[in-house]
Structures are given as structure tokens and as C-alpha cells.
PQR file of N, CA, C, O and H, with PARSE charges and radii, in Angstrom:
ATOM      1  N   MET A   1       9.881 -17.649   5.245 -0.4000 1.5000
ATOM      2  CA  MET A   1      10.333 -16.487   4.589 -0.0000 2.0000
ATOM      3  C   MET A   1      10.723 -15.392   5.613  0.5500 1.7000
ATOM      4  O   MET A   1       9.825 -14.906   6.301 -0.5500 1.4000
ATOM      5  N   GLY A   2      12.008 -14.970   5.762 -0.4000 1.5000
ATOM      6  CA  GLY A   2      12.382 -14.018   6.828 -0.0000 2.0000
ATOM      7  C   GLY A   2      12.342 -12.588   6.405  0.5500 1.7000
ATOM      8  O   GLY A   2      11.909 -12.401   5.268 -0.5500 1.4000
ATOM      9  H   GLY A   2      12.737 -15.365   5.204  0.4000 1.0000
ATOM     10  N   ALA A   3      12.738 -11.457   7.150 -0.4000 1.5000
ATOM     11  CA  ALA A   3      12.819 -10.217   6.809 -0.0000 2.0000
ATOM     12  C   ALA A   3      13.719  -9.917   5.619  0.5500 1.7000
ATOM     13  O   ALA A   3      13.492  -8.936   4.910 -0.5500 1.4000
ATOM     14  H   ALA A   3      13.089 -11.609   8.074  0.4000 1.0000
ATOM     15  N   GLU A   4      14.777 -10.776   5.375 -0.4000 1.5000
ATOM     16  CA  GLU A   4      15.488 -10.471   4.274 -0.0000 2.0000
ATOM     17  C   GLU A   4      14.859 -10.708   2.865  0.5500 1.7000
ATOM     18  O   GLU A   4      15.381 -10.307   1.825 -0.5500 1.4000
ATOM     19  H   GLU A   4      14.961 -11.573   5.950  0.4000 1.0000
ATOM     20  N   SER A   5      13.665 -11.411   2.937 -0.4000 1.5000
ATOM     21  CA  SER A   5      12.924 -11.784   1.743 -0.0000 2.0000
ATOM     22  C   SER A   5      12.183 -10.432   1.053  0.5500 1.7000
ATOM     23  O   SER A   5      11.726 -10.472  -0.089 -0.5500 1.4000
ATOM     24  H   SER A   5      13.241 -11.737   3.782  0.4000 1.0000
ATOM     25  N   GLY A   6      12.138  -9.440   1.758 -0.4000 1.5000
ATOM     26  CA  GLY A   6      11.589  -8.065   1.386 -0.0000 2.0000
ATOM     27  C   GLY A   6      12.407  -7.513   0.241  0.5500 1.7000
ATOM     28  O   GLY A   6      11.922  -6.934  -0.731 -0.5500 1.4000
ATOM     29  H   GLY A   6      12.510  -9.407   2.686  0.4000 1.0000
ATOM     30  N   THR A   7      13.615  -7.730   0.430 -0.4000 1.5000
ATOM     31  CA  THR A   7      14.616  -7.092  -0.596 -0.0000 2.0000
ATOM     32  C   THR A   7      14.776  -7.787  -1.827  0.5500 1.7000
ATOM     33  O   THR A   7      15.447  -7.306  -2.740 -0.5500 1.4000
ATOM     34  H   THR A   7      14.009  -8.200   1.220  0.4000 1.0000
ATOM     35  N   THR A   8      14.164  -8.962  -1.920 -0.4000 1.5000
ATOM     36  CA  THR A   8      14.260  -9.785  -3.229 -0.0000 2.0000
ATOM     37  C   THR A   8      12.835 -10.011  -3.804  0.5500 1.7000
ATOM     38  O   THR A   8      12.694 -10.242  -5.004 -0.5500 1.4000
ATOM     39  H   THR A   8      13.618  -9.354  -1.179  0.4000 1.0000
ATOM     40  N   LEU A   9      11.964  -9.957  -3.105 -0.4000 1.5000
ATOM     41  CA  LEU A   9      10.378 -10.099  -3.584 -0.0000 2.0000
ATOM     42  C   LEU A   9       9.948  -8.725  -4.476  0.5500 1.7000
ATOM     43  O   LEU A   9      10.248  -7.583  -4.127 -0.5500 1.4000
ATOM     44  H   LEU A   9      12.078  -9.769  -2.130  0.4000 1.0000
ATOM     45  N   PRO A  10       9.359  -8.986  -5.417 -0.5600 1.5000
ATOM     46  CA  PRO A  10       8.826  -7.789  -6.414  0.2800 2.0000
ATOM     47  C   PRO A  10       7.607  -7.141  -5.650  0.5500 1.7000
ATOM     48  O   PRO A  10       6.546  -6.978  -6.252 -0.5500 1.4000
ATOM     49  N   ILE A  11       7.736  -6.798  -4.430 -0.4000 1.5000
ATOM     50  CA  ILE A  11       6.764  -6.015  -3.687 -0.0000 2.0000
ATOM     51  C   ILE A  11       6.813  -4.484  -4.059  0.5500 1.7000
ATOM     52  O   ILE A  11       7.792  -3.873  -3.631 -0.5500 1.4000
ATOM     53  H   ILE A  11       8.598  -6.930  -3.940  0.4000 1.0000
ATOM     54  N   GLU A  12       5.805  -3.722  -4.865 -0.4000 1.5000
ATOM     55  CA  GLU A  12       5.916  -2.404  -5.159 -0.0000 2.0000
ATOM     56  C   GLU A  12       5.110  -1.516  -4.705  0.5500 1.7000
ATOM     57  O   GLU A  12       5.250  -0.316  -4.941 -0.5500 1.4000
ATOM     58  H   GLU A  12       5.010  -4.218  -5.213  0.4000 1.0000
ATOM     59  N   ALA A  13       4.022  -2.088  -3.885 -0.4000 1.5000
ATOM     60  CA  ALA A  13       3.150  -1.207  -3.055 -0.0000 2.0000
ATOM     61  C   ALA A  13       2.163  -2.013  -2.184  0.5500 1.7000
ATOM     62  O   ALA A  13       1.966  -3.193  -2.475 -0.5500 1.4000
ATOM     63  H   ALA A  13       3.908  -3.063  -3.693  0.4000 1.0000
ATOM     64  N   VAL A  14       1.539  -1.455  -1.148 -0.4000 1.5000
ATOM     65  CA  VAL A  14       0.547  -1.926  -0.507 -0.0000 2.0000
ATOM     66  C   VAL A  14      -0.704  -1.305  -0.896  0.5500 1.7000
ATOM     67  O   VAL A  14      -0.727  -0.136  -1.282 -0.5500 1.4000
ATOM     68  H   VAL A  14       1.699  -0.497  -0.912  0.4000 1.0000
ATOM     69  N   PHE A  15      -1.793  -2.053  -0.811 -0.4000 1.5000
ATOM     70  CA  PHE A  15      -3.074  -1.770  -1.367 -0.0000 2.0000
ATOM     71  C   PHE A  15      -4.218  -1.689  -0.247  0.5500 1.7000
ATOM     72  O   PHE A  15      -4.163  -2.451   0.718 -0.5500 1.4000
ATOM     73  H   PHE A  15      -1.775  -3.002  -0.497  0.4000 1.0000
ATOM     74  N   TYR A  16      -5.069  -0.923  -0.360 -0.4000 1.5000
ATOM     75  CA  TYR A  16      -6.081  -0.752   0.581 -0.0000 2.0000
ATOM     76  C   TYR A  16      -7.384  -0.111  -0.055  0.5500 1.7000
ATOM     77  O   TYR A  16      -7.390   0.850  -0.824 -0.5500 1.4000
ATOM     78  H   TYR A  16      -5.113  -0.303  -1.144  0.4000 1.0000
ATOM     79  N   ILE A  17      -8.581  -0.875   0.444 -0.4000 1.5000
ATOM     80  CA  ILE A  17      -9.960  -0.384  -0.014 -0.0000 2.0000
ATOM     81  C   ILE A  17     -10.653   0.298   1.269  0.5500 1.7000
ATOM     82  O   ILE A  17     -10.915  -0.212   2.358 -0.5500 1.4000
ATOM     83  H   ILE A  17      -8.576  -1.656   1.069  0.4000 1.0000
ATOM     84  N   GLY A  18     -10.852   1.501   0.841 -0.4000 1.5000
ATOM     85  CA  GLY A  18     -11.460   2.364   1.832 -0.0000 2.0000
ATOM     86  C   GLY A  18     -10.807   2.830   3.136  0.5500 1.7000
ATOM     87  O   GLY A  18      -9.713   2.386   3.484 -0.5500 1.4000
ATOM     88  H   GLY A  18     -10.639   1.914  -0.045  0.4000 1.0000
ATOM     89  N   ASP A  19     -11.444   3.669   3.803 -0.4000 1.5000
ATOM     90  CA  ASP A  19     -10.793   4.116   5.098 -0.0000 2.0000
ATOM     91  C   ASP A  19     -10.536   2.863   6.173  0.5500 1.7000
ATOM     92  O   ASP A  19      -9.634   2.853   7.011 -0.5500 1.4000
ATOM     93  H   ASP A  19     -12.332   4.030   3.520  0.4000 1.0000
ATOM     94  N   ALA A  20     -11.284   2.066   6.018 -0.4000 1.5000
ATOM     95  CA  ALA A  20     -11.250   0.927   6.858 -0.0000 2.0000
ATOM     96  C   ALA A  20      -9.883   0.144   6.711  0.5500 1.7000
ATOM     97  O   ALA A  20      -9.385  -0.418   7.686 -0.5500 1.4000
ATOM     98  H   ALA A  20     -12.017   2.074   5.337  0.4000 1.0000
ATOM     99  N   GLY A  21      -9.354   0.126   5.590 -0.4000 1.5000
ATOM    100  CA  GLY A  21      -8.170  -0.690   5.217 -0.0000 2.0000
ATOM    101  C   GLY A  21      -6.968   0.283   5.237  0.5500 1.7000
ATOM    102  O   GLY A  21      -5.882  -0.218   4.947 -0.5500 1.4000
ATOM    103  H   GLY A  21      -9.759   0.583   4.798  0.4000 1.0000
ATOM    104  N   LYS A  22      -7.000   1.431   5.498 -0.4000 1.5000
ATOM    105  CA  LYS A  22      -6.045   2.412   5.510 -0.0000 2.0000
ATOM    106  C   LYS A  22      -5.055   2.307   6.636  0.5500 1.7000
ATOM    107  O   LYS A  22      -3.850   2.458   6.435 -0.5500 1.4000
ATOM    108  H   LYS A  22      -7.882   1.837   5.734  0.4000 1.0000
ATOM    109  N   ALA A  23      -5.515   2.073   7.715 -0.4000 1.5000
ATOM    110  CA  ALA A  23      -4.510   1.974   8.928 -0.0000 2.0000
ATOM    111  C   ALA A  23      -3.687   0.699   8.666  0.5500 1.7000
ATOM    112  O   ALA A  23      -2.479   0.764   8.895 -0.5500 1.4000
ATOM    113  H   ALA A  23      -6.493   1.950   7.879  0.4000 1.0000
ATOM    114  N   GLY A  24      -4.245  -0.531   8.179 -0.4000 1.5000
ATOM    115  CA  GLY A  24      -3.590  -1.698   7.893 -0.0000 2.0000
ATOM    116  C   GLY A  24      -2.393  -1.444   6.880  0.5500 1.7000
ATOM    117  O   GLY A  24      -1.290  -1.974   7.011 -0.5500 1.4000
ATOM    118  H   GLY A  24      -5.226  -0.584   7.993  0.4000 1.0000
ATOM    119  N   ALA A  25      -2.735  -0.578   5.862 -0.4000 1.5000
ATOM    120  CA  ALA A  25      -1.786  -0.549   4.792 -0.0000 2.0000
ATOM    121  C   ALA A  25      -0.643   0.353   5.220  0.5500 1.7000
ATOM    122  O   ALA A  25       0.497   0.155   4.801 -0.5500 1.4000
ATOM    123  H   ALA A  25      -3.632  -0.148   5.756  0.4000 1.0000
ATOM    124  N   GLN A  26      -0.974   1.453   6.144 -0.4000 1.5000
ATOM    125  CA  GLN A  26      -0.073   2.254   6.641 -0.0000 2.0000
ATOM    126  C   GLN A  26       0.950   1.610   7.525  0.5500 1.7000
ATOM    127  O   GLN A  26       2.134   1.944   7.577 -0.5500 1.4000
ATOM    128  H   GLN A  26      -1.901   1.614   6.484  0.4000 1.0000
ATOM    129  N   TYR A  27       0.262   0.461   8.356 -0.4000 1.5000
ATOM    130  CA  TYR A  27       1.256  -0.404   9.281 -0.0000 2.0000
ATOM    131  C   TYR A  27       2.203  -1.228   8.304  0.5500 1.7000
ATOM    132  O   TYR A  27       3.409  -1.397   8.483 -0.5500 1.4000
ATOM    133  H   TYR A  27      -0.699   0.190   8.314  0.4000 1.0000
ATOM    134  N   ASP A  28       1.516  -1.670   7.332 -0.4000 1.5000
ATOM    135  CA  ASP A  28       2.341  -2.670   6.518 -0.0000 2.0000
ATOM    136  C   ASP A  28       3.496  -1.808   5.696  0.5500 1.7000
ATOM    137  O   ASP A  28       4.575  -2.281   5.340 -0.5500 1.4000
ATOM    138  H   ASP A  28       0.536  -1.533   7.186  0.4000 1.0000
ATOM    139  N   GLN A  29       3.038  -0.406   5.460 -0.4000 1.5000
ATOM    140  CA  GLN A  29       4.158   0.324   4.513 -0.0000 2.0000
ATOM    141  C   GLN A  29       5.340   0.651   5.453  0.5500 1.7000
ATOM    142  O   GLN A  29       6.495   0.719   5.033 -0.5500 1.4000
ATOM    143  H   GLN A  29       2.161  -0.022   5.749  0.4000 1.0000
ATOM    144  N   GLN A  30       5.001   0.849   6.733 -0.4000 1.5000
ATOM    145  CA  GLN A  30       6.030   1.184   7.743 -0.0000 2.0000
ATOM    146  C   GLN A  30       6.772   0.097   8.190  0.5500 1.7000
ATOM    147  O   GLN A  30       7.984   0.215   8.368 -0.5500 1.4000
ATOM    148  H   GLN A  30       4.063   0.794   7.074  0.4000 1.0000
ATOM    149  N   ASP A  31       6.083  -1.131   8.427 -0.4000 1.5000
ATOM    150  CA  ASP A  31       6.895  -2.314   8.635 -0.0000 2.0000
ATOM    151  C   ASP A  31       7.764  -3.003   7.728  0.5500 1.7000
ATOM    152  O   ASP A  31       8.701  -3.731   8.053 -0.5500 1.4000
ATOM    153  H   ASP A  31       5.099  -1.227   8.282  0.4000 1.0000
ATOM    154  N   PHE A  32       7.331  -2.682   6.395 -0.4000 1.5000
ATOM    155  CA  PHE A  32       8.186  -3.018   5.271 -0.0000 2.0000
ATOM    156  C   PHE A  32       9.299  -2.293   5.139  0.5500 1.7000
ATOM    157  O   PHE A  32      10.334  -2.764   4.667 -0.5500 1.4000
ATOM    158  H   PHE A  32       6.570  -2.091   6.130  0.4000 1.0000
ATOM    159  N   LYS A  33       9.154  -0.838   5.630 -0.4000 1.5000
ATOM    160  CA  LYS A  33      10.390   0.140   5.439 -0.0000 2.0000
ATOM    161  C   LYS A  33      11.518  -0.253   6.688  0.5500 1.7000
ATOM    162  O   LYS A  33      12.746  -0.276   6.604 -0.5500 1.4000
ATOM    163  H   LYS A  33       8.313  -0.455   6.013  0.4000 1.0000
ATOM    164  N   ASN A  34      10.792  -0.501   7.669 -0.4000 1.5000
ATOM    165  CA  ASN A  34      11.646  -0.760   8.861 -0.0000 2.0000
ATOM    166  C   ASN A  34      12.479  -2.095   8.591  0.5500 1.7000
ATOM    167  O   ASN A  34      13.650  -2.214   8.950 -0.5500 1.4000
ATOM    168  H   ASN A  34       9.794  -0.482   7.737  0.4000 1.0000
ATOM    169  N   GLN A  35      11.792  -3.040   7.955 -0.4000 1.5000
ATOM    170  CA  GLN A  35      12.389  -4.361   7.695 -0.0000 2.0000
ATOM    171  C   GLN A  35      13.418  -4.449   6.612  0.5500 1.7000
ATOM    172  O   GLN A  35      14.358  -5.240   6.694 -0.5500 1.4000
ATOM    173  H   GLN A  35      10.840  -2.942   7.664  0.4000 1.0000
ATOM    174  N   THR A  36      13.248  -3.649   5.605 -0.4000 1.5000
ATOM    175  CA  THR A  36      13.909  -3.646   4.346 -0.0000 2.0000
ATOM    176  C   THR A  36      14.710  -2.351   3.868  0.5500 1.7000
ATOM    177  O   THR A  36      15.588  -2.326   3.005 -0.5500 1.4000
ATOM    178  H   THR A  36      12.484  -3.006   5.538  0.4000 1.0000
ATOM    179  N   GLY A  37      14.199  -1.235   4.648 -0.4000 1.5000
ATOM    180  CA  GLY A  37      14.923  -0.004   4.199 -0.0000 2.0000
ATOM    181  C   GLY A  37      14.544   0.616   2.919  0.5500 1.7000
ATOM    182  O   GLY A  37      15.101   1.591   2.415 -0.5500 1.4000
ATOM    183  H   GLY A  37      13.486  -1.255   5.349  0.4000 1.0000
ATOM    184  N   ILE A  38      13.463  -0.094   2.402 -0.4000 1.5000
ATOM    185  CA  ILE A  38      12.573   0.166   1.157 -0.0000 2.0000
ATOM    186  C   ILE A  38      11.278   0.813   1.277  0.5500 1.7000
ATOM    187  O   ILE A  38      10.378   0.322   1.959 -0.5500 1.4000
ATOM    188  H   ILE A  38      13.011  -0.886   2.812  0.4000 1.0000
ATOM    189  N   TRP A  39      11.156   1.929   0.616 -0.4000 1.5000
ATOM    190  CA  TRP A  39       9.862   2.781   0.853 -0.0000 2.0000
ATOM    191  C   TRP A  39       9.004   2.168  -0.264  0.5500 1.7000
ATOM    192  O   TRP A  39       9.558   2.018  -1.353 -0.5500 1.4000
ATOM    193  H   TRP A  39      11.887   2.328   0.062  0.4000 1.0000
ATOM    194  N   ILE A  40       7.757   1.806  -0.134 -0.4000 1.5000
ATOM    195  CA  ILE A  40       6.695   1.563  -0.936 -0.0000 2.0000
ATOM    196  C   ILE A  40       5.628   2.370  -0.867  0.5500 1.7000
ATOM    197  O   ILE A  40       5.359   2.815   0.249 -0.5500 1.4000
ATOM    198  H   ILE A  40       7.307   1.928   0.750  0.4000 1.0000
ATOM    199  N   PRO A  41       4.897   2.697  -1.846 -0.5600 1.5000
ATOM    200  CA  PRO A  41       3.434   3.433  -1.520  0.2800 2.0000
ATOM    201  C   PRO A  41       2.284   2.667  -1.022  0.5500 1.7000
ATOM    202  O   PRO A  41       2.104   1.460  -1.181 -0.5500 1.4000
ATOM    203  N   ALA A  42       1.464   3.562  -0.352 -0.4000 1.5000
ATOM    204  CA  ALA A  42       0.043   2.849  -0.068 -0.0000 2.0000
ATOM    205  C   ALA A  42      -0.822   3.360  -0.957  0.5500 1.7000
ATOM    206  O   ALA A  42      -1.007   4.577  -0.963 -0.5500 1.4000
ATOM    207  H   ALA A  42       1.610   4.543  -0.222  0.4000 1.0000
ATOM    208  N   ILE A  43      -1.539   2.471  -1.913 -0.4000 1.5000
ATOM    209  CA  ILE A  43      -2.411   2.846  -2.946 -0.0000 2.0000
ATOM    210  C   ILE A  43      -3.780   2.537  -2.495  0.5500 1.7000
ATOM    211  O   ILE A  43      -4.032   1.442  -1.991 -0.5500 1.4000
ATOM    212  H   ILE A  43      -1.389   1.482  -1.908  0.4000 1.0000
ATOM    213  N   ARG A  44      -4.718   3.491  -2.659 -0.4000 1.5000
ATOM    214  CA  ARG A  44      -6.281   3.252  -2.368 -0.0000 2.0000
ATOM    215  C   ARG A  44      -6.869   2.950  -3.583  0.5500 1.7000
ATOM    216  O   ARG A  44      -6.770   3.637  -4.599 -0.5500 1.4000
ATOM    217  H   ARG A  44      -4.513   4.380  -3.068  0.4000 1.0000
ATOM    218  N   ILE A  45      -7.625   1.673  -3.442 -0.4000 1.5000
ATOM    219  CA  ILE A  45      -8.362   1.044  -4.361 -0.0000 2.0000
ATOM    220  C   ILE A  45      -9.936   1.408  -4.081  0.5500 1.7000
ATOM    221  O   ILE A  45     -10.524   1.220  -3.016 -0.5500 1.4000
ATOM    222  H   ILE A  45      -7.705   1.115  -2.616  0.4000 1.0000
ATOM    223  N   THR A  46     -10.476   1.965  -5.261 -0.4000 1.5000
ATOM    224  CA  THR A  46     -11.893   2.192  -5.039 -0.0000 2.0000
ATOM    225  C   THR A  46     -12.517   1.354  -6.061  0.5500 1.7000
ATOM    226  O   THR A  46     -12.215   1.489  -7.247 -0.5500 1.4000
ATOM    227  H   THR A  46      -9.999   2.118  -6.126  0.4000 1.0000
ATOM    228  N   LEU A  47     -13.382   0.487  -5.656 -0.4000 1.5000
ATOM    229  CA  LEU A  47     -14.050  -0.481  -6.427 -0.0000 2.0000
ATOM    230  C   LEU A  47     -15.340   0.169  -7.262  0.5500 1.7000
ATOM    231  O   LEU A  47     -16.001   1.056  -6.723 -0.5500 1.4000
ATOM    232  H   LEU A  47     -13.627   0.377  -4.693  0.4000 1.0000
ATOM    233  N   PRO A  48     -15.631  -0.247  -8.429 -0.5600 1.5000
ATOM    234  CA  PRO A  48     -16.627   0.363  -9.277  0.2800 2.0000
ATOM    235  C   PRO A  48     -18.043   0.039  -8.555  0.5500 1.7000
ATOM    236  O   PRO A  48     -18.347  -1.043  -8.053 -0.5500 1.4000
ATOM    237  N   GLN A  49     -18.928   1.333  -8.616 -0.4000 1.5000
ATOM    238  CA  GLN A  49     -20.297   0.933  -8.135 -0.0000 2.0000
ATOM    239  C   GLN A  49     -21.364   0.387  -9.201  0.5500 1.7000
ATOM    240  O   GLN A  49     -22.508   0.185  -8.796 -0.5500 1.4000
ATOM    241  H   GLN A  49     -18.681   2.212  -9.024  0.4000 1.0000
ATOM    242  N   THR A  50     -21.086   0.171 -10.375 -0.4000 1.5000
ATOM    243  CA  THR A  50     -21.695  -0.395 -11.457 -0.0000 2.0000
ATOM    244  C   THR A  50     -20.646  -1.189 -12.434  0.5500 1.7000
ATOM    245  O   THR A  50     -19.455  -0.894 -12.531 -0.5500 1.4000
ATOM    246  H   THR A  50     -20.156   0.336 -10.704  0.4000 1.0000
ATOM    247  N   PRO A  51     -21.267  -2.193 -13.105 -0.5600 1.5000
ATOM    248  CA  PRO A  51     -20.633  -2.950 -13.963  0.2800 2.0000
ATOM    249  C   PRO A  51     -19.938  -2.131 -15.105  0.5500 1.7000
ATOM    250  O   PRO A  51     -18.887  -2.534 -15.604 -0.5500 1.4000
ATOM    251  N   SER A  52     -20.477  -1.107 -15.460 -0.4000 1.5000
ATOM    252  CA  SER A  52     -19.632  -0.237 -16.596 -0.0000 2.0000
ATOM    253  C   SER A  52     -18.688   0.662 -15.972  0.5500 1.7000
ATOM    254  O   SER A  52     -18.010   1.308 -16.772 -0.5500 1.4000
ATOM    255  H   SER A  52     -21.331  -0.780 -15.055  0.4000 1.0000
ATOM    256  N   ALA A  53     -18.457   0.883 -14.645 -0.4000 1.5000
ATOM    257  CA  ALA A  53     -17.679   1.728 -14.209 -0.0000 2.0000
ATOM    258  C   ALA A  53     -16.209   1.039 -14.001  0.5500 1.7000
ATOM    259  O   ALA A  53     -16.138  -0.184 -13.886 -0.5500 1.4000
ATOM    260  H   ALA A  53     -19.008   0.358 -13.995  0.4000 1.0000
ATOM    261  N   ASP A  54     -15.127   1.798 -13.958 -0.4000 1.5000
ATOM    262  CA  ASP A  54     -13.766   1.384 -13.689 -0.0000 2.0000
ATOM    263  C   ASP A  54     -13.480   1.189 -12.250  0.5500 1.7000
ATOM    264  O   ASP A  54     -14.211   1.651 -11.374 -0.5500 1.4000
ATOM    265  H   ASP A  54     -15.184   2.792 -14.051  0.4000 1.0000
ATOM    266  N   VAL A  55     -12.330   0.448 -11.997 -0.4000 1.5000
ATOM    267  CA  VAL A  55     -11.807   0.577 -10.797 -0.0000 2.0000
ATOM    268  C   VAL A  55     -10.967   1.459 -10.651  0.5500 1.7000
ATOM    269  O   VAL A  55     -10.321   1.729 -11.663 -0.5500 1.4000
ATOM    270  H   VAL A  55     -11.737   0.072 -12.709  0.4000 1.0000
ATOM    271  N   ARG A  56     -10.648   2.239  -9.373 -0.4000 1.5000
ATOM    272  CA  ARG A  56      -9.677   3.365  -9.441 -0.0000 2.0000
ATOM    273  C   ARG A  56      -8.608   3.030  -8.522  0.5500 1.7000
ATOM    274  O   ARG A  56      -8.825   2.520  -7.424 -0.5500 1.4000
ATOM    275  H   ARG A  56     -11.173   2.020  -8.550  0.4000 1.0000
ATOM    276  N   PHE A  57      -7.380   3.333  -8.993 -0.4000 1.5000
ATOM    277  CA  PHE A  57      -6.060   3.190  -8.094 -0.0000 2.0000
ATOM    278  C   PHE A  57      -5.585   4.663  -7.799  0.5500 1.7000
ATOM    279  O   PHE A  57      -5.414   5.483  -8.701 -0.5500 1.4000
ATOM    280  H   PHE A  57      -7.204   3.748  -9.886  0.4000 1.0000
ATOM    281  N   GLU A  58      -5.368   4.956  -6.354 -0.4000 1.5000
ATOM    282  CA  GLU A  58      -4.770   6.429  -6.061 -0.0000 2.0000
ATOM    283  C   GLU A  58      -3.918   6.432  -5.173  0.5500 1.7000
ATOM    284  O   GLU A  58      -4.072   5.815  -4.119 -0.5500 1.4000
ATOM    285  H   GLU A  58      -5.506   4.290  -5.621  0.4000 1.0000
ATOM    286  N   PHE A  59      -2.754   7.214  -5.490 -0.4000 1.5000
ATOM    287  CA  PHE A  59      -1.658   7.452  -4.505 -0.0000 2.0000
ATOM    288  C   PHE A  59      -2.210   8.778  -3.982  0.5500 1.7000
ATOM    289  O   PHE A  59      -2.502   9.768  -4.653 -0.5500 1.4000
ATOM    290  H   PHE A  59      -2.629   7.716  -6.347  0.4000 1.0000
ATOM    291  N   ILE A  60      -2.294   8.621  -2.713 -0.4000 1.5000
ATOM    292  CA  ILE A  60      -2.889  10.091  -1.968 -0.0000 2.0000
ATOM    293  C   ILE A  60      -1.695  10.257  -1.051  0.5500 1.7000
ATOM    294  O   ILE A  60      -1.296   9.297  -0.393 -0.5500 1.4000
ATOM    295  H   ILE A  60      -2.056   7.817  -2.168  0.4000 1.0000
ATOM    296  N   ALA A  61      -1.107  11.455  -0.986 -0.4000 1.5000
ATOM    297  CA  ALA A  61       0.059  11.881  -0.089 -0.0000 2.0000
ATOM    298  C   ALA A  61      -0.315  11.706   1.201  0.5500 1.7000
ATOM    299  O   ALA A  61       0.325  11.042   2.017 -0.5500 1.4000
ATOM    300  H   ALA A  61      -1.432  12.235  -1.520  0.4000 1.0000
ATOM    301  N   GLY A  62      -1.537  12.396   1.455 -0.4000 1.5000
ATOM    302  CA  GLY A  62      -1.891  12.411   2.910 -0.0000 2.0000
ATOM    303  C   GLY A  62      -2.269  11.093   3.568  0.5500 1.7000
ATOM    304  O   GLY A  62      -2.628  10.998   4.742 -0.5500 1.4000
ATOM    305  H   GLY A  62      -2.057  12.935   0.792  0.4000 1.0000
ATOM    306  N   ASP A  63      -2.148  10.010   2.644 -0.4000 1.5000
ATOM    307  CA  ASP A  63      -2.539   8.795   3.313 -0.0000 2.0000
ATOM    308  C   ASP A  63      -1.371   8.011   3.637  0.5500 1.7000
ATOM    309  O   ASP A  63      -1.538   6.954   4.246 -0.5500 1.4000
ATOM    310  H   ASP A  63      -1.856  10.088   1.691  0.4000 1.0000
ATOM    311  N   GLN A  64      -0.229   8.382   3.318 -0.4000 1.5000
ATOM    312  CA  GLN A  64       1.133   7.729   3.561 -0.0000 2.0000
ATOM    313  C   GLN A  64       1.518   7.730   4.864  0.5500 1.7000
ATOM    314  O   GLN A  64       1.369   8.813   5.431 -0.5500 1.4000
ATOM    315  H   GLN A  64      -0.094   9.241   2.824  0.4000 1.0000
ATOM    316  N   ALA A  65       2.035   6.709   5.601 -0.4000 1.5000
ATOM    317  CA  ALA A  65       2.433   6.540   6.752 -0.0000 2.0000
ATOM    318  C   ALA A  65       3.654   7.490   7.046  0.5500 1.7000
ATOM    319  O   ALA A  65       3.787   8.301   7.963 -0.5500 1.4000
ATOM    320  H   ALA A  65       2.156   5.829   5.141  0.4000 1.0000
ATOM    321  N   ILE A  66       4.501   7.172   6.029 -0.4000 1.5000
ATOM    322  CA  ILE A  66       5.936   7.554   5.922 -0.0000 2.0000
ATOM    323  C   ILE A  66       6.143   8.270   4.359  0.5500 1.7000
ATOM    324  O   ILE A  66       5.475   7.948   3.377 -0.5500 1.4000
ATOM    325  H   ILE A  66       4.393   6.513   5.284  0.4000 1.0000
ATOM    326  N   SER A  67       7.087   9.181   4.368 -0.4000 1.5000
ATOM    327  CA  SER A  67       7.472   9.766   3.055 -0.0000 2.0000
ATOM    328  C   SER A  67       8.543   8.988   2.318  0.5500 1.7000
ATOM    329  O   SER A  67       9.123   8.064   2.888 -0.5500 1.4000
ATOM    330  H   SER A  67       7.630   9.443   5.166  0.4000 1.0000
ATOM    331  N   SER A  68       8.791   9.288   1.228 -0.4000 1.5000
ATOM    332  CA  SER A  68       9.652   8.435   0.552 -0.0000 2.0000
ATOM    333  C   SER A  68      10.957   8.950   0.970  0.5500 1.7000
ATOM    334  O   SER A  68      11.990   8.424   0.556 -0.5500 1.4000
ATOM    335  H   SER A  68       8.320  10.039   0.765  0.4000 1.0000
TER
END
């Protein structure tokens, strides 16, 4: 799969868990934009702490490596 695949694959976002994953997601976001010219958001996932809690998906503007 080459760089041109990014324009045909249904990639809508990059996801990360916690602060440890943020840098990798930012890198992937920037790299995808460089390779395809398409901006995708970085979305933070917060896993539930209990079985009855829900997972959270958040778009945090300050966590984006680049703007749309």
C-alpha cells in the first residue's frame, strides 16, 4: 500500500488513549495530511473505569497537531 492509498481508504480520524498516545496520534495526523492533503482529527479515547461506565470519545482542539 503506497501513500496514494490514503485518498481511497475510509480513514476518518486517528485515535489515542491518554497522554502517552497523544504524540503518536499527532504524528500520524500530520503524516496523513502530508501524504494525502486530507486533514483528519485526532480523537481522545477515555476507557471506562467500571463495567457500568461508558467509553468517551473526545475531540480536543488543543490536542490537534494541525488545524483543519
